[in-house]
C-alpha positions as CSV (number, residue, x, y, z in Angstrom):
1,X,39.9,5.1,-7.5
2,X,37.0,6.0,-5.1
3,X,33.6,4.9,-6.4
4,X,31.0,7.7,-6.7
5,X,28.2,7.2,-4.2
6,X,24.9,6.6,-6.0
7,X,21.5,7.4,-4.5
8,X,18.0,6.4,-5.6
9,X,15.2,8.6,-4.3
10,X,11.9,7.1,-3.4
11,X,8.9,9.2,-2.6
12,X,5.3,8.5,-1.3
13,X,3.4,8.2,1.9
14,X,0.5,9.4,4.0
15,X,-0.6,5.8,3.9
16,X,1.4,2.6,3.5
17,X,-0.1,1.8,0.1
18,X,2.5,3.9,-1.8
19,X,5.4,2.8,0.5
20,X,5.7,-1.0,0.3
21,X,5.9,-1.2,-3.5
22,X,8.8,1.3,-3.5
23,X,10.6,-0.7,-0.8
24,X,10.2,-3.8,-2.9
25,X,11.9,-2.0,-5.8
26,X,14.6,-0.7,-3.5
27,X,15.3,-4.2,-2.2
28,X,15.6,-5.6,-5.8
29,X,18.0,-2.8,-6.7
30,X,20.0,-3.3,-3.6
31,X,20.4,-7.0,-4.4
32,X,21.9,-6.0,-7.8
33,X,23.8,-2.9,-6.7
34,X,24.8,-3.3,-3.0
35,X,26.8,-0.1,-3.1
36,X,23.8,2.1,-3.8
37,X,22.1,4.1,-1.1
38,X,18.4,4.9,-1.0
39,X,16.6,8.0,0.4
40,X,12.8,8.0,1.1
41,X,10.8,11.3,1.1
42,X,7.5,11.0,2.9
43,X,5.2,12.9,5.2
44,X,5.9,14.0,8.8
45,X,2.8,12.4,10.3
46,X,2.2,9.3,8.1
47,X,3.1,5.7,9.0
48,X,5.8,5.5,6.4
49,X,8.7,6.5,8.7
50,X,8.3,3.4,10.9
51,X,8.4,1.2,7.8
52,X,11.6,2.9,6.5
53,X,13.2,2.5,10.0
54,X,12.4,-1.2,9.8
55,X,13.8,-1.4,6.2
56,X,17.0,0.3,7.2
57,X,18.0,-2.8,9.2
58,X,18.5,-4.6,5.8
59,X,19.7,-1.9,3.4
60,X,21.1,1.6,3.5
61,X,18.0,3.9,3.4
62,X,17.4,7.3,5.0
63,X,14.1,9.1,5.7
64,X,13.3,12.7,5.0
65,X,10.0,14.5,5.5
66,X,8.4,17.2,3.4
67,X,5.2,19.2,4.0
68,X,2.3,17.6,2.2
69,X,-0.4,19.8,0.8
70,X,-3.2,18.5,-1.5
71,X,-6.2,19.8,-3.4
72,X,-9.5,18.4,-2.0
73,X,-12.3,18.1,-4.5
74,X,-14.8,19.3,-1.9
75,X,-15.1,22.5,0.2
76,X,-12.5,22.7,2.9
77,X,-10.7,25.7,4.4
78,X,-7.5,23.7,4.0
79,X,-7.8,24.4,0.3
80,X,-6.9,28.0,1.1
81,X,-3.8,27.0,3.0
82,X,-2.4,24.0,1.2
83,X,-1.4,25.8,-2.1
84,X,1.1,27.7,0.1
85,X,2.2,24.4,1.7
86,X,2.8,23.0,-1.8
87,X,4.8,26.1,-2.9
88,X,6.9,25.9,0.2
89,X,7.5,22.1,-0.4
90,X,8.5,22.8,-4.0
91,X,11.3,25.2,-3.0
92,X,12.3,23.0,-0.1
93,X,12.6,20.1,-2.6
94,X,15.3,21.9,-4.6
95,X,17.5,22.1,-1.5
96,X,16.9,18.5,-0.6
97,X,17.6,17.3,-4.2
98,X,20.8,19.3,-4.4
99,X,21.9,17.8,-1.2
100,X,21.1,14.2,-2.1
101,X,22.0,14.4,-5.8
102,X,20.0,11.2,-6.7
103,X,20.6,9.3,-9.9
104,X,16.8,8.7,-10.3
105,X,13.5,9.3,-8.5
106,X,10.7,6.7,-8.2
107,X,7.2,7.6,-7.0
108,X,4.2,5.4,-6.5
109,X,1.8,8.3,-6.0
110,X,0.8,10.5,-3.0
111,X,0.6,14.3,-2.8
112,X,3.8,14.6,-0.9
113,X,5.6,13.5,-4.1
114,X,4.2,16.2,-6.4
115,X,6.4,19.2,-5.6
116,X,9.4,16.9,-5.3
117,X,8.9,15.3,-8.7
118,X,8.5,18.7,-10.4
119,X,11.6,20.0,-8.7
120,X,13.5,16.9,-9.9
121,X,12.2,17.5,-13.4
122,X,13.6,21.0,-13.5
123,X,16.9,19.6,-12.2
124,X,16.9,17.0,-15.0
125,X,16.8,14.0,-12.6
126,X,15.2,10.9,-14.4
127,X,11.7,10.1,-13.0
128,X,9.7,6.9,-12.9
129,X,6.1,7.1,-11.9
130,X,4.2,3.9,-11.0
131,X,0.4,3.8,-11.1
132,X,-1.0,1.1,-8.8
133,X,-4.7,1.6,-8.9
134,X,-6.9,1.1,-12.0
135,X,-7.9,4.7,-11.9
136,X,-5.2,7.3,-12.1
137,X,-5.1,9.4,-8.9
138,X,-4.8,13.2,-9.0
139,X,-1.3,13.1,-7.7
140,X,0.0,10.8,-10.4
141,X,-1.9,12.8,-13.1
142,X,-0.2,15.9,-11.8
143,X,3.2,14.2,-12.1
144,X,2.8,12.3,-15.3
145,X,4.2,14.9,-17.6
146,X,7.4,15.1,-15.6
147,X,8.1,11.3,-15.9
148,X,10.6,9.7,-18.2
149,X,8.8,6.4,-17.7
150,X,5.3,5.5,-16.4
151,X,4.6,1.9,-15.3
152,X,1.1,0.6,-14.4
153,X,-0.3,-2.4,-12.6
154,X,-3.1,-3.1,-15.0
155,X,-3.6,-2.7,-18.7
156,X,-6.9,-0.8,-18.0
157,X,-4.7,2.1,-16.8
158,X,-3.0,2.6,-20.1
159,X,-6.0,4.7,-21.2
160,X,-4.9,7.3,-18.7
161,X,-1.3,7.5,-19.8
162,X,-1.0,6.4,-23.4
163,X,1.0,3.8,-25.2
164,X,4.3,4.8,-23.7
165,X,3.3,3.5,-20.3
166,X,4.1,-0.2,-19.7
167,X,2.2,-2.9,-17.7
168,X,4.4,-4.4,-15.1
169,X,2.0,-5.5,-12.3
170,X,2.6,-4.1,-8.8
171,X,5.8,-4.6,-6.7
172,X,5.4,-6.2,-3.4
173,X,7.6,-7.0,-0.4
174,X,6.7,-10.1,1.6
175,X,9.1,-10.4,4.6
176,X,9.9,-13.6,6.4
177,X,6.6,-14.9,7.8
178,X,6.0,-16.4,11.2
179,X,4.3,-19.8,11.3
180,X,0.6,-19.8,12.0
181,X,1.0,-21.4,15.4
182,X,3.4,-18.7,16.4
183,X,1.0,-16.0,15.4
184,X,-1.9,-17.6,17.2
185,X,0.2,-18.0,20.4
186,X,1.3,-14.4,20.3
187,X,-2.4,-13.2,20.3
188,X,-3.6,-15.9,22.7
189,X,-5.8,-17.5,20.0
190,X,-6.6,-21.1,19.2
191,X,-6.3,-23.3,16.2
192,X,-9.8,-24.7,16.4
193,X,-11.7,-21.6,15.1
194,X,-11.3,-19.7,11.9
195,X,-9.1,-16.6,12.2
196,X,-10.4,-13.4,10.6
197,X,-8.0,-10.4,10.2
198,X,-9.6,-7.0,9.8
199,X,-7.8,-3.8,8.9
200,X,-8.5,-0.6,7.1
201,X,-5.0,0.5,5.9
202,X,-2.2,2.3,7.8
203,X,-4.5,5.0,9.2
204,X,-7.5,2.7,9.9
205,X,-11.1,3.1,8.6
206,X,-13.7,4.5,11.0
207,X,-16.8,3.3,9.1
208,X,-15.4,-0.2,8.8
209,X,-14.4,-0.2,12.5
210,X,-17.9,0.9,13.6
211,X,-19.6,-1.8,11.6
212,X,-17.2,-4.4,13.0
213,X,-17.8,-3.1,16.6
214,X,-21.6,-3.3,16.1
215,X,-21.4,-7.0,15.0
216,X,-18.6,-8.3,17.3
217,X,-20.7,-10.4,19.6
218,X,-22.3,-12.2,16.7
219,X,-19.1,-12.5,14.7
220,X,-17.3,-14.0,17.7
221,X,-19.7,-16.9,17.9
222,X,-18.1,-18.4,14.8
223,X,-14.7,-16.8,14.5
224,X,-11.7,-15.3,16.3
225,X,-10.6,-11.9,15.2
226,X,-7.5,-9.8,15.1
227,X,-8.5,-6.2,14.4
228,X,-6.1,-3.5,13.5
229,X,-8.2,-0.4,14.1
230,X,-5.8,2.4,13.3
231,X,-4.1,4.9,15.5
232,X,-6.4,6.6,18.0
233,X,-9.4,4.4,16.9
234,X,-9.5,1.6,19.4
235,X,-12.6,1.0,21.5
236,X,-13.1,-0.4,25.0
237,X,-14.2,-3.9,24.1
238,X,-12.8,-7.2,25.4
239,X,-13.9,-10.7,24.7
240,X,-12.3,-14.1,24.3
241,X,-11.1,-14.6,20.8
242,X,-10.9,-10.9,20.0
243,X,-7.6,-9.0,19.9
244,X,-7.5,-5.3,19.0
245,X,-4.5,-3.1,18.4
246,X,-3.9,0.2,16.6
247,X,-1.2,-0.8,14.2
248,X,1.1,-3.7,13.1
249,X,4.6,-3.6,11.5
250,X,4.7,-4.7,7.9
251,X,6.3,-8.1,8.9
252,X,3.6,-8.6,11.5
253,X,0.8,-7.6,9.2
254,X,2.0,-10.0,6.5
255,X,2.3,-12.8,9.1
256,X,-1.2,-12.1,10.2
257,X,-2.5,-12.2,6.6
258,X,-0.8,-15.5,6.0
259,X,-2.2,-17.0,9.1
260,X,-5.8,-15.7,8.6
261,X,-8.5,-17.9,7.1
262,X,-10.2,-14.7,5.9
263,X,-9.1,-11.1,5.5
264,X,-11.6,-8.2,5.6
265,X,-9.8,-5.0,4.3
266,X,-9.9,-1.9,2.3
267,X,-8.8,-2.6,-1.3
268,X,-5.9,-0.3,-1.7
269,X,-3.7,-1.7,-4.4
270,X,-0.8,-2.3,-2.0
271,X,-3.1,-4.4,0.2
272,X,-4.6,-6.2,-2.9
273,X,-1.1,-7.0,-4.1
274,X,-0.1,-8.6,-0.8
275,X,-3.4,-10.5,-0.7
276,X,-2.6,-11.8,-4.2
277,X,0.9,-12.8,-3.3
278,X,-0.4,-14.7,-0.2
279,X,-3.4,-16.2,-2.1
280,X,-5.8,-15.0,0.6
281,X,-9.6,-15.4,0.7
282,X,-10.8,-11.8,1.1
283,X,-13.8,-9.6,1.7
284,X,-13.2,-6.2,0.4
285,X,-14.9,-3.0,1.6
286,X,-13.9,-0.1,-0.6
287,X,-13.9,3.5,0.6
288,X,-16.9,5.2,-1.1
289,X,-16.3,7.4,-4.1
290,X,-12.6,6.6,-4.3
291,X,-10.3,4.6,-6.6
292,X,-10.8,1.7,-4.2
293,X,-14.2,1.0,-5.7
294,X,-12.6,0.3,-9.1
295,X,-10.0,-1.9,-7.5
296,X,-12.7,-3.9,-5.7
297,X,-14.8,-4.2,-8.8
298,X,-11.9,-5.5,-10.8
299,X,-11.1,-8.1,-8.1
300,X,-14.7,-9.2,-7.9
301,X,-15.0,-9.4,-11.7
302,X,-12.0,-11.6,-11.8
303,X,-13.5,-13.9,-9.2
304,X,-10.6,-13.0,-6.8
305,X,-12.7,-11.6,-3.9
306,X,-16.1,-10.8,-2.5
307,X,-17.1,-7.1,-2.2
308,X,-19.4,-5.3,0.2
309,X,-20.2,-1.6,-0.2
310,X,-19.7,0.3,3.1
311,X,-23.4,1.0,3.3
312,X,-24.2,-2.7,3.2
313,X,-22.0,-3.7,6.1
314,X,-24.7,-3.6,8.9
315,X,-27.1,-5.8,6.9
316,X,-24.8,-8.1,5.0
317,X,-21.4,-8.5,6.9
318,X,-22.4,-11.4,9.1
319,X,-24.3,-13.4,6.4
320,X,-21.5,-12.9,3.9
321,X,-18.9,-14.0,6.5
322,X,-20.9,-17.1,7.3
323,X,-21.2,-17.9,3.6
324,X,-17.5,-17.7,3.1
325,X,-16.6,-19.7,6.2
326,X,-19.0,-22.6,5.4
327,X,-18.4,-22.9,1.6
328,X,-15.1,-24.6,1.1
329,X,-15.3,-24.6,-2.7
330,X,-15.9,-20.9,-2.8
331,X,-12.9,-20.2,-0.6
332,X,-10.7,-22.5,-2.8
333,X,-11.9,-20.6,-6.0
334,X,-11.3,-17.2,-4.5
335,X,-7.8,-18.1,-3.3
336,X,-6.9,-19.5,-6.7
337,X,-8.1,-16.4,-8.6
338,X,-6.6,-14.0,-6.1
339,X,-3.2,-15.6,-6.7
340,X,-3.5,-14.7,-10.4
341,X,-5.0,-11.2,-9.9
342,X,-1.7,-9.2,-9.9
343,X,0.9,-9.8,-12.6
344,X,4.2,-10.9,-10.9
345,X,7.7,-9.6,-11.4
346,X,7.0,-5.8,-11.2
347,X,9.9,-5.1,-8.8
348,X,12.4,-6.7,-11.1
349,X,11.0,-4.9,-14.2
350,X,11.1,-1.5,-12.6
351,X,14.6,-2.2,-11.1
352,X,15.7,-3.1,-14.6
353,X,14.5,0.2,-16.0
354,X,16.4,2.2,-13.4
355,X,19.6,0.1,-14.0
356,X,19.3,0.7,-17.8
357,X,19.2,4.5,-17.1
358,X,22.3,4.2,-14.9
359,X,24.2,2.4,-17.7
360,X,23.3,5.2,-20.1
361,X,24.3,8.1,-17.8
């Protein structure tokens, strides 16, 4: 008898923060059910497609794009256009879902997911929504009522979703890592100076980049730097010990994080989760007036990282970096607390929920 093909639909994107946790869950499910297929629905222009292409080398996963509209809580002419984009994506989602016929849908946020999730709800497809950040994002709030199950990374998020949500931590996917000496050789760096990795997420961070560029001559007197600036955001600067590129694959980024003595990054929850898994000493620079500020505050309160506000970069970046590099006990404490910051086992827990739904169907 021919076994019915089963598909799990994953959705998120625009940035990598909502992608890697979903792939971690997919990998866990694939280990348990190797006959299952996975489909990922993301944006046309985001960085997620390259990550899905990479993941397809290890498991059966296909990528589909939907138009992504969102409501901006500030004046923008795009607010006049995007409601029509969302409506179009909603009806396009019905066609896609009928074609794929998934057994379940998993989303970790992102506006591209909203019309797809509600279309899945009307088609009675079971939905799991995962909340990564401490503060519920607008996309997840819009999708929450459609979910059969909501999982959260932190207990503080339960206030947004009620007692039916469960705390699982945050899924992460750490690929096979290159040894530090291999990473250093690839970038033409040495093992006698501290390595600082700087990145602002999958799309880069212009304000963080600008502050780094302004301080590069001073920073390079004490460190060597690998700087992932984001697509289209590189500058014309060359110096010994400084390597700049727009983007790195997930495997390369994780290898760089593991090799670095210090990481300067935006505190999206995906990034924080990988920093926790790798026990990295970190300086976090949250994007102002976003959920990242709550993430950074929680990490700082737990003693897991140091935090600089974006407006403080020009005055305090260099002295803070010097303090971190010279105080061994501080780095040891930060590494220890960062390792405990995110509850482990989230991918296994979420995979278990999906498998329990499949058994009942």
